[in-house]
MIDOSE-1310 file (N, C-alpha, C; in nm, 2 decimals, decimal comma, always signed):
residues 196
mrkg	+0,17/-8,02/-3,63/+0,03/-8,05/-3,60/-0,06/-7,95/-3,67; -0,16/-8,00/-3,73/-0,25/-7,91/-3,81/-0,34/-7,83/-3,71; -0,40/-7,72/-3,76/-0,48/-7,63/-3,68/-0,59/-7,70/-3,61; -0,66/-7,78/-3,68/-0,78/-7,86/-3,63/-0,73/-7,95/-3,51
eqtr	-0,62/-8,01/-3,53/-0,56/-8,10/-3,43/-0,52/-8,02/-3,31; -0,46/-7,90/-3,33/-0,42/-7,81/-3,22/-0,54/-7,77/-3,14; -0,65/-7,73/-3,21/-0,77/-7,69/-3,15/-0,83/-7,80/-3,06; -0,84/-7,92/-3,12/-0,89/-8,04/-3,05/-0,81/-8,07/-2,93
kgiv	-0,67/-8,06/-2,94/-0,59/-8,08/-2,82/-0,61/-7,98/-2,72; -0,63/-7,85/-2,76/-0,66/-7,74/-2,66/-0,79/-7,77/-2,59; -0,89/-7,82/-2,66/-1,02/-7,85/-2,60/-1,00/-7,96/-2,50; -0,93/-8,06/-2,53/-0,91/-8,17/-2,44/-0,84/-8,13/-2,32
dkay	-0,73/-8,05/-2,34/-0,65/-8,01/-2,22/-0,73/-7,92/-2,13; -0,81/-7,83/-2,18/-0,90/-7,75/-2,10/-1,00/-7,83/-2,03; -1,06/-7,92/-2,10/-1,17/-8,01/-2,04/-1,10/-8,10/-1,93; -0,98/-8,14/-1,95/-0,91/-8,22/-1,85/-0,89/-8,14/-1,72
llag	-0,85/-8,01/-1,73/-0,83/-7,93/-1,62/-0,97/-7,90/-1,55; -1,07/-7,87/-1,63/-1,20/-7,84/-1,57/-1,26/-7,97/-1,50; -1,23/-8,09/-1,56/-1,28/-8,21/-1,49/-1,22/-8,23/-1,36; -1,10/-8,18/-1,34/-1,04/-8,19/-1,20/-1,11/-8,10/-1,10
qlgl	-1,17/-8,00/-1,15/-1,24/-7,90/-1,06/-1,39/-7,93/-1,05; -1,45/-7,97/-1,16/-1,60/-7,98/-1,17/-1,65/-8,12/-1,18; -1,56/-8,22/-1,20/-1,60/-8,35/-1,23/-1,62/-8,36/-1,38; -1,62/-8,48/-1,43/-1,63/-8,50/-1,58/-1,77/-8,46/-1,62
egvt	-1,87/-8,49/-1,54/-2,01/-8,46/-1,58/-2,03/-8,31/-1,57; -1,95/-8,24/-1,49/-1,97/-8,09/-1,48/-1,91/-8,02/-1,59; -1,84/-8,08/-1,68/-1,78/-8,02/-1,80/-1,88/-8,02/-1,91; -1,96/-7,92/-1,92/-2,06/-7,91/-2,03/-2,00/-7,85/-2,15
lgtl	-2,06/-7,87/-2,26/-2,01/-7,82/-2,39/-2,02/-7,66/-2,38; -2,12/-7,61/-2,32/-2,14/-7,47/-2,30/-2,03/-7,40/-2,22; -2,00/-7,46/-2,10/-1,90/-7,41/-2,01/-1,76/-7,42/-2,08; -1,74/-7,53/-2,15/-1,61/-7,55/-2,21/-1,59/-7,45/-2,33
assl	-1,70/-7,43/-2,41/-1,69/-7,34/-2,52/-1,66/-7,20/-2,48; -1,73/-7,15/-2,37/-1,71/-7,02/-2,32/-1,57/-7,00/-2,26; -1,52/-7,10/-2,20/-1,39/-7,09/-2,14/-1,28/-7,09/-2,24; -1,31/-7,14/-2,36/-1,21/-7,14/-2,47/-1,24/-7,03/-2,58
slsk	-1,34/-6,95/-2,55/-1,39/-6,85/-2,65/-1,42/-6,91/-2,79; -1,49/-7,03/-2,78/-1,54/-7,10/-2,90/-1,69/-7,10/-2,90; -1,75/-7,11/-3,01/-1,89/-7,13/-3,02/-1,92/-7,28/-2,98; -2,05/-7,30/-2,94/-2,09/-7,44/-2,91/-2,08/-7,52/-3,04
sglf	-2,12/-7,46/-3,15/-2,11/-7,53/-3,28/-1,97/-7,56/-3,32; -1,88/-7,47/-3,29/-1,74/-7,49/-3,32/-1,68/-7,61/-3,23; -1,72/-7,61/-3,11/-1,68/-7,72/-3,02/-1,75/-7,85/-3,07; -1,87/-7,85/-3,11/-1,94/-7,97/-3,15/-1,88/-8,02/-3,28
ahfk	-1,82/-7,94/-3,36/-1,75/-7,99/-3,48/-1,64/-8,08/-3,45; -1,58/-8,06/-3,33/-1,46/-8,15/-3,29/-1,51/-8,27/-3,21; -1,62/-8,26/-3,14/-1,68/-8,37/-3,05/-1,83/-8,37/-3,07; -1,87/-8,48/-3,13/-2,01/-8,49/-3,17/-2,11/-8,50/-3,05
skea	-2,05/-8,54/-2,93/-2,13/-8,55/-2,81/-2,05/-8,53/-2,69; -2,12/-8,50/-2,58/-2,05/-8,48/-2,45/-1,98/-8,61/-2,42; -2,04/-8,73/-2,44/-1,97/-8,85/-2,41/-1,84/-8,87/-2,49; -1,84/-8,83/-2,61/-1,72/-8,85/-2,69/-1,61/-8,76/-2,63
lqle	-1,64/-8,64/-2,59/-1,55/-8,55/-2,52/-1,50/-8,62/-2,39; -1,59/-8,67/-2,31/-1,56/-8,73/-2,18/-1,46/-8,85/-2,21; -1,48/-8,93/-2,31/-1,40/-9,04/-2,34/-1,26/-8,99/-2,38; -1,25/-8,88/-2,45/-1,12/-8,83/-2,50/-1,05/-8,77/-2,37
vlee	-1,12/-8,71/-2,28/-1,05/-8,66/-2,16/-1,00/-8,77/-2,08; -1,08/-8,88/-2,07/-1,03/-9,00/-1,99/-0,91/-9,06/-2,06; -0,90/-9,07/-2,19/-0,79/-9,12/-2,26/-0,67/-9,03/-2,24; -0,69/-8,90/-2,23/-0,58/-8,80/-2,20/-0,52/-8,83/-2,06
aigr	-0,61/-8,85/-1,96/-0,57/-8,88/-1,83/-0,49/-9,01/-1,82; -0,54/-9,11/-1,89/-0,47/-9,24/-1,90/-0,33/-9,22/-1,96; -0,32/-9,15/-2,07/-0,19/-9,12/-2,13/-0,09/-9,05/-2,03; -0,15/-8,94/-1,97/-0,06/-8,87/-1,87/-0,02/-8,95/-1,76
ftrh	-0,11/-9,04/-1,70/-0,07/-9,12/-1,59/+0,04/-9,22/-1,64; +0,02/-9,28/-1,75/+0,12/-9,37/-1,81/+0,26/-9,31/-1,82; +0,26/-9,18/-1,88/+0,39/-9,11/-1,89/+0,45/-9,07/-1,76; +0,37/-9,04/-1,66/+0,42/-8,98/-1,54/+0,45/-9,09/-1,44
vvtp	+0,37/-9,20/-1,43/+0,39/-9,30/-1,33/+0,45/-9,43/-1,38; +0,39/-9,49/-1,49/+0,42/-9,62/-1,53/+0,55/-9,63/-1,61; +0,57/-9,54/-1,71/+0,68/-9,55/-1,80/+0,81/-9,52/-1,72; +0,82/-9,42/-1,64/+0,95/-9,40/-1,56/+0,98/-9,52/-1,47
algk	+0,88/-9,58/-1,41/+0,90/-9,70/-1,32/+0,95/-9,82/-1,40; +0,91/-9,83/-1,52/+0,95/-9,95/-1,61/+1,10/-9,94/-1,64; +1,15/-9,82/-1,64/+1,29/-9,80/-1,66/+1,38/-9,84/-1,54; +1,32/-9,87/-1,43/+1,40/-9,91/-1,31/+1,42/-10,06/-1,31
prgl	+1,52/-10,10/-1,24/+1,55/-10,25/-1,23/+1,42/-10,32/-1,18; +1,41/-10,45/-1,22/+1,30/-10,53/-1,18/+1,30/-10,55/-1,03; +1,18/-10,57/-0,97/+1,18/-10,59/-0,83/+1,14/-10,47/-0,75; +1,19/-10,46/-0,63/+1,15/-10,35/-0,54/+1,19/-10,21/-0,60
prln	+1,30/-10,19/-0,67/+1,33/-10,06/-0,73/+1,21/-10,02/-0,82; +1,16/-10,11/-0,90/+1,05/-10,07/-0,99/+0,92/-10,05/-0,91; +0,89/-10,13/-0,81/+0,77/-10,12/-0,73/+0,78/-9,99/-0,66; +0,89/-9,96/-0,60/+0,91/-9,83/-0,53/+0,89/-9,71/-0,62
amfd	+0,94/-9,72/-0,74/+0,92/-9,61/-0,83/+0,77/-9,59/-0,87; +0,70/-9,70/-0,88/+0,56/-9,69/-0,91/+0,48/-9,63/-0,80; +0,52/-9,66/-0,68/+0,45/-9,61/-0,56/+0,49/-9,46/-0,55; +0,61/-9,42/-0,57/+0,65/-9,28/-0,56/+0,58/-9,20/-0,67
gyls	+0,57/-9,25/-0,79/+0,50/-9,19/-0,90/+0,36/-9,17/-0,87; +0,30/-9,27/-0,81/+0,15/-9,27/-0,78/+0,13/-9,16/-0,68; +0,21/-9,15/-0,58/+0,19/-9,04/-0,48/+0,21/-8,90/-0,54; +0,31/-8,89/-0,63/+0,33/-8,77/-0,70/+0,21/-8,73/-0,79
wirg	+0,15/-8,83/-0,86/+0,03/-8,81/-0,94/-0,08/-8,76/-0,85; -0,10/-8,82/-0,74/-0,21/-8,78/-0,65/-0,19/-8,64/-0,60; -0,07/-8,61/-0,56/-0,03/-8,47/-0,51/-0,07/-8,37/-0,61; -0,05/-8,40/-0,74/-0,08/-8,31/-0,85/+0,03/-8,29/-0,94
vsgr	+0,01/-8,32/-1,07/+0,11/-8,31/-1,17/+0,07/-8,20/-1,27; +0,16/-8,12/-1,31/+0,13/-8,01/-1,40/+0,02/-7,92/-1,36; +0,03/-7,88/-1,23/-0,07/-7,79/-1,18/-0,21/-7,85/-1,14; -0,22/-7,98/-1,16/-0,35/-8,04/-1,13/-0,34/-8,10/-0,99
gscl	-0,44/-8,08/-0,91/-0,44/-8,14/-0,78/-0,53/-8,26/-0,78; -0,50/-8,36/-0,71/-0,57/-8,49/-0,69/-0,57/-8,58/-0,81; -0,61/-8,70/-0,79/-0,61/-8,80/-0,89/-0,74/-8,80/-0,96; -0,74/-8,77/-1,09/-0,87/-8,77/-1,16/-0,94/-8,90/-1,16
flsl	-0,86/-9,01/-1,16/-0,92/-9,15/-1,16/-1,00/-9,17/-1,03; -0,94/-9,13/-0,92/-1,01/-9,15/-0,79/-1,14/-9,06/-0,79; -1,13/-8,95/-0,84/-1,25/-8,86/-0,85/-1,36/-8,92/-0,94; -1,31/-8,97/-1,05/-1,41/-9,03/-1,15/-1,47/-9,16/-1,09
ahey	-1,39/-9,23/-1,01/-1,44/-9,36/-0,95/-1,57/-9,33/-0,86; -1,57/-9,21/-0,80/-1,69/-9,17/-0,72/-1,80/-9,13/-0,81; -1,76/-9,06/-0,91/-1,86/-9,00/-1,01/-1,93/-9,11/-1,09; -1,86/-9,21/-1,12/-1,91/-9,31/-1,22/-1,92/-9,45/-1,16
ddrp	-1,91/-9,47/-1,03/-1,92/-9,60/-0,97/-2,05/-9,67/-0,99; -2,16/-9,60/-1,01/-2,29/-9,66/-1,03/-2,36/-9,61/-1,15; -2,28/-9,55/-1,24/-2,34/-9,49/-1,37/-2,29/-9,57/-1,49; -2,37/-9,66/-1,54/-2,33/-9,74/-1,65/-2,31/-9,66/-1,78
gpvr	-2,22/-9,72/-1,87/-2,20/-9,66/-1,99/-2,05/-9,67/-2,04; -2,02/-9,62/-2,15/-1,89/-9,63/-2,21/-1,78/-9,56/-2,12; -1,81/-9,45/-2,06/-1,71/-9,38/-1,98/-1,67/-9,47/-1,86; -1,77/-9,52/-1,79/-1,75/-9,60/-1,68/-1,67/-9,73/-1,72
drlv	-1,71/-9,79/-1,83/-1,64/-9,91/-1,88/-1,50/-9,88/-1,91; -1,46/-9,77/-1,97/-1,32/-9,74/-2,00/-1,25/-9,71/-1,87; -1,31/-9,64/-1,77/-1,25/-9,61/-1,65/-1,22/-9,74/-1,57; -1,31/-9,83/-1,57/-1,29/-9,96/-1,51/-1,18/-10,04/-1,57
esqr	-1,18/-10,04/-1,70/-1,07/-10,10/-1,78/-0,93/-10,04/-1,74; -0,92/-9,91/-1,73/-0,80/-9,84/-1,70/-0,75/-9,88/-1,56; -0,85/-9,88/-1,46/-0,81/-9,91/-1,33/-0,77/-10,06/-1,31; -0,84/-10,15/-1,38/-0,79/-10,29/-1,38/-0,65/-10,30/-1,43
awld	-0,62/-10,23/-1,54/-0,49/-10,23/-1,60/-0,39/-10,18/-1,49; -0,42/-10,08/-1,42/-0,33/-10,03/-1,31/-0,31/-10,13/-1,21; -0,41/-10,20/-1,16/-0,40/-10,30/-1,06/-0,31/-10,42/-1,12; -0,34/-10,45/-1,24/-0,25/-10,56/-1,31/-0,11/-10,52/-1,31
tlak	-0,08/-10,39/-1,35/+0,06/-10,34/-1,35/+0,12/-10,35/-1,22; +0,05/-10,31/-1,11/+0,11/-10,32/-0,98/+0,13/-10,47/-0,94; +0,03/-10,55/-0,97/+0,05/-10,70/-0,93/+0,16/-10,76/-1,00; +0,18/-10,72/-1,13/+0,30/-10,77/-1,20/+0,43/-10,73/-1,14
avrl	+0,43/-10,60/-1,10/+0,55/-10,55/-1,03/+0,58/-10,62/-0,90; +0,48/-10,66/-0,83/+0,49/-10,74/-0,71/+0,54/-10,88/-0,74; +0,49/-10,94/-0,84/+0,54/-11,07/-0,88/+0,68/-11,07/-0,92; +0,72/-10,96/-0,99/+0,86/-10,95/-1,03/+0,95/-10,93/-0,91
avse	+0,90/-10,86/-0,81/+0,98/-10,85/-0,68/+0,99/-10,98/-0,61; +0,89/-11,06/-0,62/+0,90/-11,20/-0,57/+1,00/-11,28/-0,65; +1,00/-11,27/-0,78/+1,09/-11,35/-0,86/+1,24/-11,30/-0,85; +1,25/-11,18/-0,81/+1,39/-11,13/-0,78/+1,44/-11,16/-0,64
ghlr	+1,35/-11,22/-0,56/+1,38/-11,25/-0,42/+1,37/-11,14/-0,33; +1,31/-11,03/-0,37/+1,29/-10,91/-0,28/+1,17/-10,93/-0,19; +1,07/-11,01/-0,23/+0,95/-11,04/-0,15/+0,94/-11,19/-0,14; +0,87/-11,23/-0,03/+0,85/-11,38/-0,02/+0,76/-11,44/-0,13
gtid	+0,78/-11,56/-0,15/+0,71/-11,63/-0,27/+0,57/-11,67/-0,24; +0,52/-11,65/-0,12/+0,38/-11,70/-0,09/+0,28/-11,59/-0,09; +0,32/-11,47/-0,13/+0,22/-11,36/-0,12/+0,12/-11,36/-0,23; +0,01/-11,30/-0,21/-0,10/-11,28/-0,31/-0,07/-11,14/-0,38
adqa	-0,02/-11,14/-0,50/+0,02/-11,02/-0,56/-0,10/-10,93/-0,59; -0,21/-10,99/-0,62/-0,34/-10,91/-0,65/-0,38/-10,84/-0,52; -0,37/-10,91/-0,41/-0,41/-10,85/-0,28/-0,31/-10,73/-0,25; -0,19/-10,75/-0,27/-0,09/-10,64/-0,25/-0,12/-10,52/-0,34
aiel	-0,16/-10,55/-0,47/-0,20/-10,44/-0,56/-0,32/-10,36/-0,50; -0,42/-10,43/-0,46/-0,54/-10,36/-0,40/-0,49/-10,28/-0,28; -0,41/-10,33/-0,20/-0,36/-10,25/-0,08/-0,28/-10,13/-0,12; -0,20/-10,14/-0,22/-0,13/-10,02/-0,27/-0,22/-9,92/-0,32
vgig	-0,33/-9,96/-0,39/-0,42/-9,86/-0,44/-0,50/-9,80/-0,32; -0,53/-9,88/-0,22/-0,59/-9,83/-0,10/-0,51/-9,73/-0,03; -0,38/-9,75/-0,03/-0,29/-9,64/+0,03/-0,30/-9,51/-0,05; -0,31/-9,53/-0,18/-0,32/-9,41/-0,26/-0,46/-9,34/-0,24
mayq	-0,56/-9,41/-0,22/-0,69/-9,35/-0,19/-0,69/-9,28/-0,05; -0,63/-9,35/+0,05/-0,62/-9,28/+0,18/-0,53/-9,16/+0,17; -0,43/-9,16/+0,09/-0,34/-9,05/+0,07/-0,41/-8,93/+0,01; -0,49/-8,96/-0,09/-0,57/-8,85/-0,15/-0,66/-8,79/-0,05
hatr	-0,73/-8,87/+0,03/-0,82/-8,82/+0,13/-0,74/-8,73/+0,23; -0,63/-8,78/+0,27/-0,55/-8,71/+0,37/-0,49/-8,58/+0,32; -0,44/-8,59/+0,20/-0,36/-8,47/+0,15/-0,46/-8,37/+0,08; -0,56/-8,41/+0,01/-0,64/-8,32/-0,06/-0,76/-8,27/+0,03
llkd	-0,83/-8,36/+0,09/-0,95/-8,32/+0,17/-0,91/-8,26/+0,31; -0,83/-8,34/+0,38/-0,80/-8,31/+0,52/-0,68/-8,21/+0,53; -0,60/-8,19/+0,42/-0,49/-8,11/+0,42/-0,39/-8,15/+0,53; -0,38/-8,28/+0,56/-0,29/-8,33/+0,66/-0,15/-8,30/+0,63
pkad	-0,07/-8,23/+0,70/+0,07/-8,20/+0,67/+0,15/-8,33/+0,68; +0,10/-8,43/+0,75/+0,18/-8,55/+0,76/+0,13/-8,66/+0,66; +0,05/-8,62/+0,56/+0,00/-8,72/+0,46/+0,10/-8,80/+0,39; +0,21/-8,73/+0,35/+0,32/-8,80/+0,28/+0,38/-8,90/+0,37
krar	+0,41/-8,86/+0,49/+0,48/-8,95/+0,59/+0,39/-9,06/+0,63; +0,26/-9,04/+0,64/+0,17/-9,15/+0,67/+0,16/-9,25/+0,56; +0,15/-9,20/+0,43/+0,14/-9,29/+0,32/+0,27/-9,38/+0,31; +0,38/-9,31/+0,33/+0,51/-9,39/+0,32/+0,52/-9,49/+0,43
aayd	+0,47/-9,46/+0,55/+0,47/-9,55/+0,66/+0,38/-9,67/+0,63; +0,26/-9,65/+0,57/+0,17/-9,75/+0,53/+0,24/-9,84/+0,42; +0,31/-9,78/+0,33/+0,38/-9,86/+0,23/+0,49/-9,94/+0,29; +0,57/-9,88/+0,38/+0,68/-9,96/+0,44/+0,62/-10,07/+0,52
allq	+0,51/-10,05/+0,59/+0,45/-10,16/+0,67/+0,40/-10,27/+0,58; +0,35/-10,24/+0,46/+0,30/-10,34/+0,37/+0,42/-10,42/+0,32; +0,53/-10,35/+0,28/+0,65/-10,42/+0,23/+0,71/-10,51/+0,34; +0,71/-10,46/+0,46/+0,76/-10,54/+0,57/+0,68/-10,67/+0,58
rlrk	+0,55/-10,66/+0,57/+0,46/-10,78/+0,58/+0,49/-10,87/+0,46; +0,51/-10,81/+0,35/+0,53/-10,90/+0,23/+0,67/-10,96/+0,22; +0,76/-10,91/+0,31/+0,89/-10,98/+0,31/+0,90/-11,09/+0,41; +0,81/-11,10/+0,51/+0,81/-11,20/+0,61/+0,77/-11,34/+0,56
C-alpha cells in the first residue's frame, strides 16, 4: 500500500471511530485533522468535501459489517444455521467490534432519517440490502423445511432488525445486564412463531 493510500485509510479509520462517538455530522475536517496531527489542507487533499469523507466512512462501516456479520454466516449451512449465525453476528456487531460500541448504522439512522442527500441515500441502500439478506436467509430456512412455508420473510426480517434495535437500546443506553438474554428470548420467540 502506497503512503497516500495508507494516510487515506488512517483518516477513514479515525473518522469511523469518531463517528461512533460524535455522530457522522460531528466529525469535522478540523477535529479530524487535529486528532491525526494533519493540517486541514492535508486532509482536504484526500477528501475534497466533508460529504466525500462521510460517504467513505459509511462504505468502511458497510465493509466491516459484511466481513463481521454476513460473510461468516454465508459459510454456514443453508437454513436455520445460517440465520442463527446472522443473528449472532448482528448482536456481536451491536455489542461492539474492534473496540467500537454500538451499531453505527442504527446511530446514523437517527442522524439521517430526515436529512436528504447522498449519505442518507447510501445508508438507506445499505439497510435495505441488510433486510434483503435477512429475508433471503428466512426464505432459505423455509426451503430447507426449518420454518413453515406460509411466513412473510420480509416481515420476519423487519422483526429481526427490530430485535437488534431494542438490543442496542437495552445494552448501550440502559446498560441492562440481561440485554443478551432478552434479545435471544425475543429471537427464540420469533423462531417459534415462524415454525408453527
